[in-house]
Backbone and ligand atoms as CSV (ligand in chain L), in Angstrom:
chain,resi,resn,atom,element,x,y,z
A,1,MET,N,N,96.549,101.706,100.896
A,1,MET,CA,C,95.647,100.542,100.861
A,1,MET,C,C,95.490,99.924,102.257
A,2,GLY,N,N,95.822,100.702,103.277
A,2,GLY,CA,C,95.637,100.216,104.647
A,2,GLY,C,C,96.646,99.173,105.090
A,3,LEU,N,N,97.765,99.103,104.408
A,3,LEU,CA,C,98.739,98.045,104.728
A,3,LEU,C,C,99.725,98.429,105.831
A,4,HIS,N,N,99.838,99.723,106.121
A,4,HIS,CA,C,100.889,100.140,107.056
A,4,HIS,C,C,100.725,99.507,108.444
A,5,LYS,N,N,99.497,99.498,108.947
A,5,LYS,CA,C,99.269,98.933,110.288
A,5,LYS,C,C,99.610,97.428,110.331
A,6,PRO,N,N,99.083,96.640,109.374
A,6,PRO,CA,C,99.444,95.208,109.397
A,6,PRO,C,C,100.951,94.970,109.280
A,7,ILE,N,N,101.624,95.754,108.435
A,7,ILE,CA,C,103.084,95.549,108.295
A,7,ILE,C,C,103.765,95.841,109.626
A,8,GLY,N,N,103.373,96.962,110.250
A,8,GLY,CA,C,103.973,97.324,111.535
A,8,GLY,C,C,103.731,96.251,112.587
A,9,TYR,N,N,102.473,95.797,112.702
A,9,TYR,CA,C,102.123,94.858,113.779
A,9,TYR,C,C,102.588,93.434,113.507
A,10,LEU,N,N,102.828,93.101,112.252
A,10,LEU,CA,C,103.323,91.760,111.930
A,10,LEU,C,C,104.594,91.452,112.719
A,11,ASN,N,N,105.397,92.485,112.901
A,11,ASN,CA,C,106.663,92.295,113.609
A,11,ASN,C,C,106.479,92.133,115.115
A,12,LYS,N,N,105.291,92.429,115.588
A,12,LYS,CA,C,105.005,92.187,117.006
A,12,LYS,C,C,104.676,90.695,117.196
A,13,LEU,N,N,104.049,90.137,116.176
A,13,LEU,CA,C,103.664,88.722,116.269
A,13,LEU,C,C,104.836,87.808,115.928
A,14,ILE,N,N,105.554,88.166,114.882
A,14,ILE,CA,C,106.670,87.318,114.430
A,14,ILE,C,C,107.969,88.034,114.784
A,15,LYS,N,N,108.626,87.555,115.792
A,15,LYS,CA,C,109.851,88.237,116.250
A,15,LYS,C,C,111.051,87.791,115.403
A,16,SER,N,N,111.893,88.746,115.067
A,16,SER,CA,C,113.088,88.423,114.271
A,16,SER,C,C,114.318,88.503,115.168
A,17,ASP,N,N,115.170,87.508,115.085
A,17,ASP,CA,C,116.424,87.555,115.851
A,17,ASP,C,C,117.482,88.319,115.072
A,18,LEU,N,N,117.439,88.167,113.764
A,18,LEU,CA,C,118.440,88.820,112.914
A,18,LEU,C,C,117.767,89.209,111.598
A,19,ILE,N,N,117.988,90.446,111.180
A,19,ILE,CA,C,117.383,90.903,109.919
A,19,ILE,C,C,118.514,91.143,108.924
A,20,ILE,N,N,118.385,90.588,107.748
A,20,ILE,CA,C,119.369,90.828,106.692
A,20,ILE,C,C,118.643,91.493,105.526
A,21,LEU,N,N,119.060,92.703,105.212
A,21,LEU,CA,C,118.394,93.467,104.158
A,21,LEU,C,C,119.303,93.522,102.927
A,22,ASP,N,N,118.792,93.011,101.831
A,22,ASP,CA,C,119.553,93.022,100.587
A,22,ASP,C,C,119.316,94.350,99.871
A,23,GLY,N,N,120.313,95.226,99.935
A,23,GLY,CA,C,120.212,96.512,99.254
A,23,GLY,C,C,121.236,96.608,98.146
A,24,ILE,N,N,121.566,95.493,97.564
A,24,ILE,CA,C,122.586,95.517,96.505
A,24,ILE,C,C,122.025,96.219,95.269
A,25,MET,N,N,120.840,95.777,94.882
A,25,MET,CA,C,120.211,96.373,93.693
A,25,MET,C,C,118.749,96.650,94.021
A,26,GLY,N,N,118.439,97.889,94.327
A,26,GLY,CA,C,117.050,98.221,94.623
A,26,GLY,C,C,116.375,98.815,93.414
A,27,ASP,N,N,115.238,99.438,93.649
A,27,ASP,CA,C,114.524,100.072,92.552
A,27,ASP,C,C,114.136,101.479,92.977
A,28,LEU,N,N,113.993,102.351,92.011
A,28,LEU,CA,C,113.695,103.746,92.314
A,28,LEU,C,C,112.377,103.937,93.041
A,29,ASN,N,N,111.337,103.225,92.619
A,29,ASN,CA,C,110.018,103.521,93.162
A,29,ASN,C,C,109.015,102.370,93.095
A,30,PHE,N,N,109.496,101.156,92.829
A,30,PHE,CA,C,108.540,100.055,92.660
A,30,PHE,C,C,109.203,98.758,93.091
A,31,GLU,N,N,108.542,98.040,94.009
A,31,GLU,CA,C,109.211,96.890,94.622
A,31,GLU,C,C,109.504,95.745,93.664
A,32,GLU,N,N,108.789,95.685,92.543
A,32,GLU,CA,C,109.042,94.581,91.617
A,32,GLU,C,C,110.006,94.964,90.500
A,33,GLY,N,N,110.650,96.096,90.637
A,33,GLY,CA,C,111.663,96.476,89.650
A,33,GLY,C,C,111.083,97.279,88.512
A,34,GLY,N,N,111.960,97.704,87.639
A,34,GLY,CA,C,111.544,98.558,86.529
A,34,GLY,C,C,112.638,99.577,86.266
A,35,ASN,N,N,113.142,100.157,87.355
A,35,ASN,CA,C,114.260,101.097,87.260
A,35,ASN,C,C,115.326,100.711,88.293
A,36,PRO,N,N,116.061,99.640,88.031
A,36,PRO,CA,C,117.038,99.192,89.029
A,36,PRO,C,C,118.140,100.212,89.275
A,37,VAL,N,N,118.493,100.368,90.534
A,37,VAL,CA,C,119.581,101.266,90.934
A,37,VAL,C,C,120.464,100.510,91.908
A,38,GLU,N,N,121.728,100.453,91.532
A,38,GLU,CA,C,122.695,99.714,92.340
A,38,GLU,C,C,123.113,100.581,93.530
A,39,ILE,N,N,122.975,100.083,94.759
A,39,ILE,CA,C,123.573,100.830,95.871
A,39,ILE,C,C,124.536,99.954,96.671
A,40,ASN,N,N,124.627,98.692,96.283
A,40,ASN,CA,C,125.674,97.813,96.811
A,40,ASN,C,C,125.798,97.783,98.323
A,41,ARG,N,N,124.660,97.605,98.984
A,41,ARG,CA,C,124.741,97.489,100.446
A,41,ARG,C,C,123.948,96.296,100.942
A,42,VAL,N,N,124.484,95.649,101.955
A,42,VAL,CA,C,123.733,94.644,102.694
A,42,VAL,C,C,123.706,95.118,104.138
A,43,LEU,N,N,122.517,95.240,104.714
A,43,LEU,CA,C,122.392,95.689,106.105
A,43,LEU,C,C,122.052,94.485,106.975
A,44,VAL,N,N,122.672,94.422,108.129
A,44,VAL,CA,C,122.401,93.339,109.075
A,44,VAL,C,C,122.137,93.981,110.432
A,45,GLY,N,N,121.088,93.564,111.102
A,45,GLY,CA,C,120.795,94.148,112.407
A,45,GLY,C,C,119.779,93.327,113.168
A,46,LYS,N,N,119.526,93.747,114.400
A,46,LYS,CA,C,118.600,93.006,115.261
A,46,LYS,C,C,117.280,93.728,115.481
A,47,ASP,N,N,117.244,95.008,115.135
A,47,ASP,CA,C,116.029,95.798,115.366
A,47,ASP,C,C,115.357,96.065,114.013
A,48,PRO,N,N,114.193,95.446,113.749
A,48,PRO,CA,C,113.558,95.601,112.433
A,48,PRO,C,C,113.159,97.042,112.118
A,49,VAL,N,N,112.814,97.800,113.143
A,49,VAL,CA,C,112.402,99.194,112.903
A,49,VAL,C,C,113.620,100.026,112.515
A,50,LEU,N,N,114.703,99.801,113.241
A,50,LEU,CA,C,115.930,100.553,112.965
A,50,LEU,C,C,116.477,100.237,111.569
A,51,ILE,N,N,116.438,98.973,111.197
A,51,ILE,CA,C,116.922,98.580,109.867
A,51,ILE,C,C,116.119,99.293,108.771
A,52,ASP,N,N,114.796,99.320,108.923
A,52,ASP,CA,C,113.981,99.965,107.890
A,52,ASP,C,C,114.142,101.484,107.913
A,53,ALA,N,N,114.322,102.044,109.113
A,53,ALA,CA,C,114.536,103.495,109.213
A,53,ALA,C,C,115.846,103.875,108.517
A,54,TYR,N,N,116.870,103.079,108.740
A,54,TYR,CA,C,118.179,103.346,108.134
A,54,TYR,C,C,118.088,103.189,106.603
A,55,ALA,N,N,117.419,102.125,106.178
A,55,ALA,CA,C,117.268,101.885,104.732
A,55,ALA,C,C,116.472,103.010,104.078
A,56,ALA,N,N,115.477,103.539,104.795
A,56,ALA,CA,C,114.677,104.644,104.249
A,56,ALA,C,C,115.583,105.827,103.929
A,57,GLU,N,N,116.506,106.120,104.837
A,57,GLU,CA,C,117.408,107.259,104.600
A,57,GLU,C,C,118.358,106.995,103.434
A,58,LEU,N,N,118.744,105.729,103.264
A,58,LEU,CA,C,119.650,105.412,102.150
A,58,LEU,C,C,119.012,105.717,100.804
A,59,ILE,N,N,117.679,105.606,100.730
A,59,ILE,CA,C,117.029,105.876,99.442
A,59,ILE,C,C,116.296,107.222,99.436
A,60,GLY,N,N,116.597,108.059,100.430
A,60,GLY,CA,C,116.159,109.452,100.352
A,60,GLY,C,C,114.926,109.839,101.135
A,61,TYR,N,N,114.374,108.908,101.924
A,61,TYR,CA,C,113.212,109.256,102.740
A,61,TYR,C,C,113.628,109.502,104.183
A,62,ALA,N,N,112.843,110.322,104.882
A,62,ALA,CA,C,112.987,110.404,106.330
A,62,ALA,C,C,112.167,109.245,106.898
A,63,PRO,N,N,112.628,108.602,107.981
A,63,PRO,CA,C,111.836,107.499,108.550
A,63,PRO,C,C,110.386,107.894,108.807
A,64,ASP,N,N,110.155,109.155,109.174
A,64,ASP,CA,C,108.789,109.629,109.445
A,64,ASP,C,C,107.896,109.621,108.208
A,65,ASP,N,N,108.537,109.624,107.014
A,65,ASP,CA,C,107.750,109.595,105.773
A,65,ASP,C,C,107.055,108.249,105.582
A,66,ILE,N,N,107.579,107.212,106.245
A,66,ILE,CA,C,107.068,105.848,106.017
A,66,ILE,C,C,106.165,105.487,107.196
A,67,GLU,N,N,104.870,105.392,106.914
A,67,GLU,CA,C,103.912,105.276,108.019
A,67,GLU,C,C,104.133,104.025,108.869
A,68,TYR,N,N,104.454,102.875,108.233
A,68,TYR,CA,C,104.550,101.659,109.048
A,68,TYR,C,C,105.746,101.690,110.002
A,69,ILE,N,N,106.750,102.500,109.680
A,69,ILE,CA,C,107.879,102.626,110.609
A,69,ILE,C,C,107.399,103.317,111.892
A,70,LYS,N,N,106.579,104.357,111.716
A,70,LYS,CA,C,106.012,105.053,112.888
A,70,LYS,C,C,105.106,104.102,113.679
A,71,VAL,N,N,104.264,103.349,112.963
A,71,VAL,CA,C,103.337,102.416,113.626
A,71,VAL,C,C,104.133,101.417,114.461
A,72,ALA,N,N,105.196,100.853,113.866
A,72,ALA,CA,C,105.989,99.828,114.551
A,72,ALA,C,C,106.718,100.417,115.756
A,73,GLU,N,N,107.217,101.635,115.598
A,73,GLU,CA,C,107.925,102.257,116.727
A,73,GLU,C,C,106.947,102.523,117.873
A,74,GLU,N,N,105.769,103.032,117.533
A,74,GLU,CA,C,104.779,103.320,118.581
A,74,GLU,C,C,104.293,102.036,119.261
A,75,ALA,N,N,104.354,100.919,118.534
A,75,ALA,CA,C,103.931,99.645,119.129
A,75,ALA,C,C,105.055,99.021,119.966
A,76,GLY,N,N,106.178,99.714,120.061
A,76,GLY,CA,C,107.272,99.237,120.918
A,76,GLY,C,C,108.103,98.117,120.304
A,77,ILE,N,N,108.033,97.976,118.973
A,77,ILE,CA,C,108.765,96.881,118.319
A,77,ILE,C,C,110.252,97.213,118.201
A,78,GLY,N,N,110.574,98.472,118.107
A,78,GLY,CA,C,111.982,98.885,117.985
A,78,GLY,C,C,112.056,100.389,117.936
A,79,THR,N,N,113.213,100.883,117.564
A,79,THR,CA,C,113.395,102.339,117.524
A,79,THR,C,C,113.786,102.815,116.121
A,80,ALA,N,N,113.340,104.012,115.783
A,80,ALA,CA,C,113.760,104.617,114.512
A,80,ALA,C,C,114.793,105.707,114.771
A,81,ASP,N,N,115.340,105.728,115.973
A,81,ASP,CA,C,116.299,106.767,116.355
A,81,ASP,C,C,117.700,106.412,115.827
A,82,ILE,N,N,117.965,106.797,114.585
A,82,ILE,CA,C,119.233,106.434,113.939
A,82,ILE,C,C,120.406,107.144,114.611
A,83,GLU,N,N,120.168,108.371,115.076
A,83,GLU,CA,C,121.259,109.149,115.701
A,83,GLU,C,C,121.862,108.403,116.890
A,84,SER,N,N,121.031,107.715,117.650
A,84,SER,CA,C,121.526,107.024,118.849
A,84,SER,C,C,121.962,105.584,118.546
A,85,ALA,N,N,121.809,105.147,117.317
A,85,ALA,CA,C,122.117,103.749,116.988
A,85,ALA,C,C,123.618,103.530,116.812
A,86,LYS,N,N,124.033,102.313,117.077
A,86,LYS,CA,C,125.425,101.961,116.843
A,86,LYS,C,C,125.494,101.312,115.453
A,87,VAL,N,N,126.086,102.040,114.514
A,87,VAL,CA,C,126.148,101.540,113.130
A,87,VAL,C,C,127.610,101.318,112.754
A,88,LEU,N,N,127.937,100.118,112.329
A,88,LEU,CA,C,129.306,99.828,111.881
A,88,LEU,C,C,129.288,99.622,110.370
A,89,GLU,N,N,130.171,100.300,109.674
A,89,GLU,CA,C,130.261,100.097,108.228
A,89,GLU,C,C,131.438,99.183,107.929
A,90,LEU,N,N,131.172,98.069,107.282
A,90,LEU,CA,C,132.220,97.092,106.966
A,90,LEU,C,C,132.297,96.899,105.455
A,91,ASN,N,N,133.447,96.480,104.990
A,91,ASN,CA,C,133.610,96.057,103.588
A,91,ASN,C,C,133.068,97.055,102.573
A,92,LYS,N,N,133.505,98.295,102.688
A,92,LYS,CA,C,133.029,99.301,101.727
A,92,LYS,C,C,133.412,98.910,100.300
A,93,ASN,N,N,132.521,99.180,99.393
A,93,ASN,CA,C,132.744,98.791,98.008
A,93,ASN,C,C,132.933,100.053,97.163
A,94,PHE,N,N,134.078,100.174,96.526
A,94,PHE,CA,C,134.356,101.383,95.736
A,94,PHE,C,C,134.283,101.120,94.235
A,95,ASN,N,N,133.570,100.052,93.876
A,95,ASN,CA,C,133.459,99.746,92.444
A,95,ASN,C,C,132.547,100.735,91.723
A,96,VAL,N,N,132.927,101.017,90.501
A,96,VAL,CA,C,132.111,101.878,89.656
A,96,VAL,C,C,130.992,101.026,89.057
A,97,GLY,N,N,129.753,101.548,89.068
A,97,GLY,CA,C,128.605,100.771,88.592
A,97,GLY,C,C,128.673,100.474,87.106
A,98,GLU,N,N,128.079,99.331,86.746
A,98,GLU,CA,C,128.147,98.946,85.339
A,98,GLU,C,C,126.800,98.626,84.725
A,99,ILE,N,N,125.719,98.731,85.511
A,99,ILE,CA,C,124.431,98.313,84.931
A,99,ILE,C,C,123.932,99.349,83.933
A,100,LYS,N,N,123.138,98.861,82.988
A,100,LYS,CA,C,122.584,99.745,81.966
A,100,LYS,C,C,121.434,100.552,82.590
A,101,HIS,N,N,121.437,101.864,82.382
A,101,HIS,CA,C,120.393,102.703,82.969
A,101,HIS,C,C,119.111,102.657,82.156
A,102,THR,N,N,117.988,102.578,82.850
A,102,THR,CA,C,116.683,102.666,82.173
A,102,THR,C,C,116.430,104.131,81.791
A,103,ASN,N,N,115.359,104.347,81.024
A,103,ASN,CA,C,115.046,105.722,80.589
A,103,ASN,C,C,114.893,106.677,81.749
A,104,ARG,N,N,114.190,106.225,82.800
A,104,ARG,CA,C,113.946,107.114,83.937
A,104,ARG,C,C,115.262,107.499,84.609
A,105,VAL,N,N,116.140,106.519,84.774
A,105,VAL,CA,C,117.429,106.820,85.410
A,105,VAL,C,C,118.243,107.756,84.517
A,106,GLN,N,N,118.147,107.556,83.213
A,106,GLN,CA,C,118.852,108.462,82.280
A,106,GLN,C,C,118.326,109.895,82.382
A,107,GLN,N,N,117.006,110.022,82.580
A,107,GLN,CA,C,116.432,111.379,82.735
A,107,GLN,C,C,117.016,112.078,83.959
A,108,LEU,N,N,117.140,111.321,85.046
A,108,LEU,CA,C,117.694,111.914,86.274
A,108,LEU,C,C,119.189,112.180,86.111
A,109,ALA,N,N,119.848,111.307,85.356
A,109,ALA,CA,C,121.306,111.413,85.197
A,109,ALA,C,C,121.718,112.647,84.403
A,110,ARG,N,N,120.756,113.305,83.750
A,110,ARG,CA,C,121.133,114.508,82.988
A,110,ARG,C,C,121.564,115.649,83.919
A,111,PHE,N,N,121.266,115.519,85.215
A,111,PHE,CA,C,121.707,116.529,86.181
A,111,PHE,C,C,123.097,116.203,86.742
A,112,ILE,N,N,123.664,115.068,86.329
A,112,ILE,CA,C,124.879,114.567,86.978
A,112,ILE,C,C,126.085,114.649,86.053
A,113,VAL,N,N,127.207,115.115,86.619
A,113,VAL,CA,C,128.480,115.059,85.885
A,113,VAL,C,C,129.347,114.068,86.657
A,114,ASP,N,N,129.578,112.932,86.049
A,114,ASP,CA,C,130.190,111.807,86.759
A,114,ASP,C,C,131.572,111.484,86.215
A,115,LYS,N,N,132.518,111.331,87.136
A,115,LYS,CA,C,133.839,110.827,86.732
A,115,LYS,C,C,134.234,109.731,87.723
A,116,GLU,N,N,134.054,108.492,87.336
A,116,GLU,CA,C,134.416,107.322,88.157
A,116,GLU,C,C,133.714,107.296,89.506
A,117,ALA,N,N,132.416,107.566,89.518
A,117,ALA,CA,C,131.668,107.496,90.789
A,117,ALA,C,C,131.437,106.047,91.187
A,118,CYS,N,N,131.606,105.760,92.471
A,118,CYS,CA,C,131.275,104.428,92.977
A,118,CYS,C,C,129.766,104.223,92.826
A,119,SER,N,N,129.365,102.986,92.605
A,119,SER,CA,C,127.933,102.737,92.376
A,119,SER,C,C,127.101,103.139,93.587
A,120,ALA,N,N,127.631,102.966,94.807
A,120,ALA,CA,C,126.866,103.324,96.013
A,120,ALA,C,C,126.592,104.825,96.049
A,121,CYS,N,N,127.591,105.604,95.669
A,121,CYS,CA,C,127.482,107.065,95.675
A,121,CYS,C,C,126.517,107.521,94.573
A,122,TYR,N,N,126.712,106.977,93.403
A,122,TYR,CA,C,125.875,107.339,92.251
A,122,TYR,C,C,124.417,106.947,92.520
A,123,GLY,N,N,124.236,105.756,93.094
A,123,GLY,CA,C,122.881,105.283,93.424
A,123,GLY,C,C,122.206,106.207,94.422
A,124,SER,N,N,122.955,106.679,95.425
A,124,SER,CA,C,122.389,107.616,96.407
A,124,SER,C,C,121.899,108.870,95.708
A,125,LEU,N,N,122.698,109.375,94.781
A,125,LEU,CA,C,122.338,110.609,94.087
A,125,LEU,C,C,121.104,110.409,93.200
A,126,ILE,N,N,121.045,109.284,92.514
A,126,ILE,CA,C,119.873,109.009,91.660
A,126,ILE,C,C,118.603,108.940,92.515
A,127,HIS,N,N,118.690,108.224,93.643
A,127,HIS,CA,C,117.519,108.158,94.533
A,127,HIS,C,C,117.137,109.554,95.025
A,128,ALA,N,N,118.152,110.345,95.373
A,128,ALA,CA,C,117.884,111.689,95.894
A,128,ALA,C,C,117.167,112.536,94.844
A,129,LEU,N,N,117.588,112.448,93.592
A,129,LEU,CA,C,116.952,113.242,92.537
A,129,LEU,C,C,115.498,112.804,92.317
A,130,GLU,N,N,115.272,111.501,92.417
A,130,GLU,CA,C,113.883,111.006,92.275
A,130,GLU,C,C,113.012,111.520,93.419
A,131,ARG,N,N,113.543,111.510,94.649
A,131,ARG,CA,C,112.782,112.019,95.806
A,131,ARG,C,C,112.497,113.510,95.628
A,132,LEU,N,N,113.490,114.233,95.083
A,132,LEU,CA,C,113.316,115.671,94.850
A,132,LEU,C,C,112.190,115.895,93.842
A,133,ASP,N,N,112.136,115.055,92.840
A,133,ASP,CA,C,111.069,115.157,91.840
A,133,ASP,C,C,109.710,114.861,92.481
A,134,GLU,N,N,109.679,113.865,93.377
A,134,GLU,CA,C,108.416,113.559,94.066
A,134,GLU,C,C,107.921,114.762,94.868
A,135,LYS,N,N,108.846,115.596,95.327
A,135,LYS,CA,C,108.461,116.794,96.089
A,135,LYS,C,C,108.145,117.975,95.159
A,136,GLY,N,N,108.266,117.758,93.849
A,136,GLY,CA,C,107.959,118.812,92.878
A,136,GLY,C,C,109.045,119.864,92.775
A,137,LEU,N,N,110.279,119.500,93.145
A,137,LEU,CA,C,111.344,120.507,93.177
A,137,LEU,C,C,112.435,120.285,92.125
A,138,LEU,N,N,112.416,119.143,91.462
A,138,LEU,CA,C,113.531,118.837,90.551
A,138,LEU,C,C,113.640,119.860,89.415
A,139,HIS,N,N,112.504,120.339,88.930
A,139,HIS,CA,C,112.548,121.289,87.807
A,139,HIS,C,C,113.198,122.621,88.212
A,140,LYS,N,N,113.343,122.842,89.532
A,140,LYS,CA,C,113.964,124.084,89.988
A,140,LYS,C,C,115.479,123.945,90.143
A,141,LEU,N,N,115.976,122.743,89.952
A,141,LEU,CA,C,117.422,122.514,90.105
A,141,LEU,C,C,118.135,123.065,88.872
A,142,GLU,N,N,118.955,124.080,89.096
A,142,GLU,CA,C,119.615,124.741,87.960
A,142,GLU,C,C,121.043,124.259,87.765
A,143,ASP,N,N,121.659,123.754,88.844
A,143,ASP,CA,C,123.069,123.361,88.762
A,143,ASP,C,C,123.228,121.896,88.398
A,144,GLU,N,N,124.313,121.603,87.727
A,144,GLU,CA,C,124.687,120.202,87.554
A,144,GLU,C,C,125.399,119.757,88.829
A,145,ILE,N,N,125.362,118.472,89.095
A,145,ILE,CA,C,125.952,117.970,90.332
A,145,ILE,C,C,127.116,117.050,89.978
A,146,TYR,N,N,128.265,117.321,90.574
A,146,TYR,CA,C,129.483,116.586,90.256
A,146,TYR,C,C,129.704,115.463,91.259
A,147,ILE,N,N,130.194,114.349,90.751
A,147,ILE,CA,C,130.365,113.189,91.623
A,147,ILE,C,C,131.457,112.278,91.074
A,148,GLY,N,N,132.248,111.694,91.959
A,148,GLY,CA,C,133.177,110.657,91.507
A,148,GLY,C,C,134.611,110.815,91.967
A,149,GLN,N,N,135.297,109.681,91.928
A,149,GLN,CA,C,136.697,109.636,92.371
A,149,GLN,C,C,137.600,110.492,91.492
A,150,GLY,N,N,137.151,110.754,90.261
A,150,GLY,CA,C,137.931,111.561,89.335
A,150,GLY,C,C,138.003,113.032,89.725
A,151,TYR,N,N,137.235,113.447,90.747
A,151,TYR,CA,C,137.254,114.864,91.164
A,151,TYR,C,C,138.041,115.101,92.450
A,152,LYS,N,N,138.751,114.069,92.916
A,152,LYS,CA,C,139.547,114.231,94.145
A,152,LYS,C,C,140.505,115.401,93.995
A,153,ASP,N,N,140.563,116.242,95.017
A,153,ASP,CA,C,141.483,117.398,95.109
A,153,ASP,C,C,141.217,118.482,94.066
A,154,GLN,N,N,140.115,118.382,93.332
A,154,GLN,CA,C,139.796,119.455,92.363
A,154,GLN,C,C,138.955,120.528,93.049
A,155,GLU,N,N,139.276,121.777,92.795
A,155,GLU,CA,C,138.505,122.879,93.378
A,155,GLU,C,C,137.581,123.447,92.311
A,156,GLU,N,N,136.283,123.349,92.574
A,156,GLU,CA,C,135.294,123.851,91.612
A,156,GLU,C,C,134.228,124.649,92.356
A,157,ASP,N,N,133.481,125.471,91.619
A,157,ASP,CA,C,132.411,126.267,92.242
A,157,ASP,C,C,131.091,125.499,92.328
A,158,ASN,N,N,131.019,124.344,91.656
A,158,ASN,CA,C,129.745,123.624,91.547
A,158,ASN,C,C,129.415,122.845,92.814
A,159,ILE,N,N,128.244,122.190,92.771
A,159,ILE,CA,C,127.867,121.298,93.875
A,159,ILE,C,C,128.565,119.957,93.647
A,160,GLY,N,N,129.243,119.472,94.665
A,160,GLY,CA,C,129.885,118.160,94.594
A,160,GLY,C,C,129.301,117.227,95.635
A,161,VAL,N,N,129.132,115.968,95.248
A,161,VAL,CA,C,128.584,114.977,96.181
A,161,VAL,C,C,129.691,114.037,96.639
A,162,GLY,N,N,129.811,113.872,97.946
A,162,GLY,CA,C,130.730,112.891,98.510
A,162,GLY,C,C,132.111,113.424,98.840
A,163,LEU,N,N,132.821,112.630,99.597
A,163,LEU,CA,C,134.161,112.984,100.073
A,163,LEU,C,C,135.113,113.354,98.933
A,164,CYS,N,N,134.956,112.694,97.789
A,164,CYS,CA,C,135.868,112.953,96.662
A,164,CYS,C,C,135.786,114.395,96.168
A,165,THR,N,N,134.658,115.062,96.418
A,165,THR,CA,C,134.507,116.452,95.940
A,165,THR,C,C,134.586,117.430,97.114
A,166,LYS,N,N,135.307,117.043,98.154
A,166,LYS,CA,C,135.331,117.895,99.350
A,166,LYS,C,C,135.998,119.259,99.098
A,167,SER,N,N,136.768,119.371,98.034
A,167,SER,CA,C,137.395,120.663,97.736
A,167,SER,C,C,136.484,121.591,96.931
A,168,PHE,N,N,135.290,121.098,96.565
A,168,PHE,CA,C,134.340,121.955,95.862
A,168,PHE,C,C,133.784,122.997,96.834
A,169,LYS,N,N,133.394,124.157,96.310
A,169,LYS,CA,C,132.820,125.212,97.157
A,169,LYS,C,C,131.561,124.732,97.864
A,170,LYS,N,N,130.746,123.952,97.118
A,170,LYS,CA,C,129.506,123.434,97.722
A,170,LYS,C,C,129.612,121.919,97.751
A,171,ASN,N,N,129.647,121.355,98.957
A,171,ASN,CA,C,129.892,119.912,99.051
A,171,ASN,C,C,128.880,119.241,99.985
A,172,ILE,N,N,128.425,118.072,99.555
A,172,ILE,CA,C,127.570,117.247,100.421
A,172,ILE,C,C,128.459,116.103,100.898
A,173,PRO,N,N,128.804,116.073,102.192
A,173,PRO,CA,C,129.805,115.111,102.657
A,173,PRO,C,C,129.273,113.677,102.729
A,174,GLY,N,N,130.215,112.755,102.936
A,174,GLY,CA,C,129.869,111.340,103.081
A,174,GLY,C,C,130.612,110.500,102.064
A,175,CYS,N,N,130.818,109.245,102.433
A,175,CYS,CA,C,131.531,108.353,101.512
A,175,CYS,C,C,131.009,106.931,101.701
A,176,PRO,N,N,129.918,106.601,101.031
A,176,PRO,CA,C,129.055,107.486,100.240
A,176,PRO,C,C,128.055,108.215,101.128
A,177,PRO,N,N,127.532,109.358,100.675
A,177,PRO,CA,C,126.491,110.031,101.450
A,177,PRO,C,C,125.169,109.274,101.355
A,178,LYS,N,N,124.328,109.462,102.365
A,178,LYS,CA,C,122.979,108.893,102.279
A,178,LYS,C,C,122.157,109.764,101.331
A,179,ALA,N,N,121.235,109.142,100.609
A,179,ALA,CA,C,120.368,109.914,99.712
A,179,ALA,C,C,119.591,110.974,100.495
A,180,ARG,N,N,119.222,110.647,101.740
A,180,ARG,CA,C,118.456,111.604,102.555
A,180,ARG,C,C,119.244,112.909,102.761
A,181,ASP,N,N,120.555,112.791,102.991
A,181,ASP,CA,C,121.369,113.995,103.189
A,181,ASP,C,C,121.444,114.816,101.899
A,182,ILE,N,N,121.502,114.124,100.775
A,182,ILE,CA,C,121.541,114.841,99.480
A,182,ILE,C,C,120.204,115.560,99.255
A,183,VAL,N,N,119.106,114.857,99.553
A,183,VAL,CA,C,117.774,115.478,99.386
A,183,VAL,C,C,117.683,116.730,100.255
A,184,ASN,N,N,118.106,116.623,101.521
A,184,ASN,CA,C,118.017,117.790,102.429
A,184,ASN,C,C,118.766,118.983,101.842
A,185,TYR,N,N,119.952,118.722,101.307
A,185,TYR,CA,C,120.770,119.810,100.746
A,185,TYR,C,C,120.085,120.411,99.510
A,186,LEU,N,N,119.660,119.532,98.603
A,186,LEU,CA,C,119.075,120.024,97.349
A,186,LEU,C,C,117.726,120.700,97.578
A,187,GLU,N,N,117.017,120.258,98.605
A,187,GLU,CA,C,115.751,120.914,98.940
A,187,GLU,C,C,115.992,122.369,99.299
A,188,LYS,N,N,117.032,122.610,100.091
A,188,LYS,CA,C,117.344,123.998,100.481
A,188,LYS,C,C,117.702,124.812,99.242
A,189,VAL,N,N,118.551,124.234,98.386
A,189,VAL,CA,C,119.003,124.946,97.178
A,189,VAL,C,C,117.820,125.309,96.282
A,190,THR,N,N,116.891,124.371,96.103
A,190,THR,CA,C,115.800,124.595,95.148
A,190,THR,C,C,114.674,125.429,95.748
A,191,ARG,N,N,114.573,125.473,97.069
A,191,ARG,CA,C,113.505,126.277,97.698
A,191,ARG,C,C,113.918,127.741,97.831
A,192,ASN,N,N,115.234,128.030,97.746
A,192,ASN,CA,C,115.695,129.420,97.900
A,192,ASN,C,C,115.417,130.260,96.653
L,1,SF4,S1,S,132.840,109.857,97.910
L,1,SF4,FE1,FE,133.364,107.733,98.424
L,1,SF4,S2,S,131.664,106.545,97.602
L,1,SF4,FE2,FE,131.605,108.571,96.599
L,1,SF4,S3,S,132.769,108.346,94.687
L,1,SF4,FE3,FE,134.185,109.059,96.283
L,1,SF4,S4,S,135.108,107.166,97.101
L,1,SF4,FE4,FE,133.260,106.594,96.007
């Protein structure tokens, strides 16, 4: 709807000293809610482009997928270069999620075998599966994906998500992993 340019340039006119992004409870695909997914994160930073680029990866997008991030970076408002950014992770939350899943989240959860997964980890995986579906690849996913603190030190042949499943033959590292990293891995699996 032509909104990307105005969103990008708005930050040139209105400068932010500090950005606080509430990522405690986001939504799968709609800003006003409908399919809430808990990821239990609050991001704080000084560069609005970097904050949005980082948040994009948390929910499974590459920063380049989001047009206004590119517009803002090209306008010199900030950088989307996450690799060079200084990111500090504080106050990690290892609580297991308790919210009731909507139908859409339940559909995605049929690919998941969960034993005490932290909500941040589980939320990353749900977002990743939704992104995979947007790419038309979810129907090609044949394996179930294991996740959770209950799989620590277990050796399995399946795909495991996160540090807790590091002894699995196929593992996507991170604690919790970003949804973008899960999407990258599953894209390779489903395209082969
Ligand atoms: S990998 Fe980390 S975030 Fe994921 S379930 Fe294990 S402890 Fe929780």
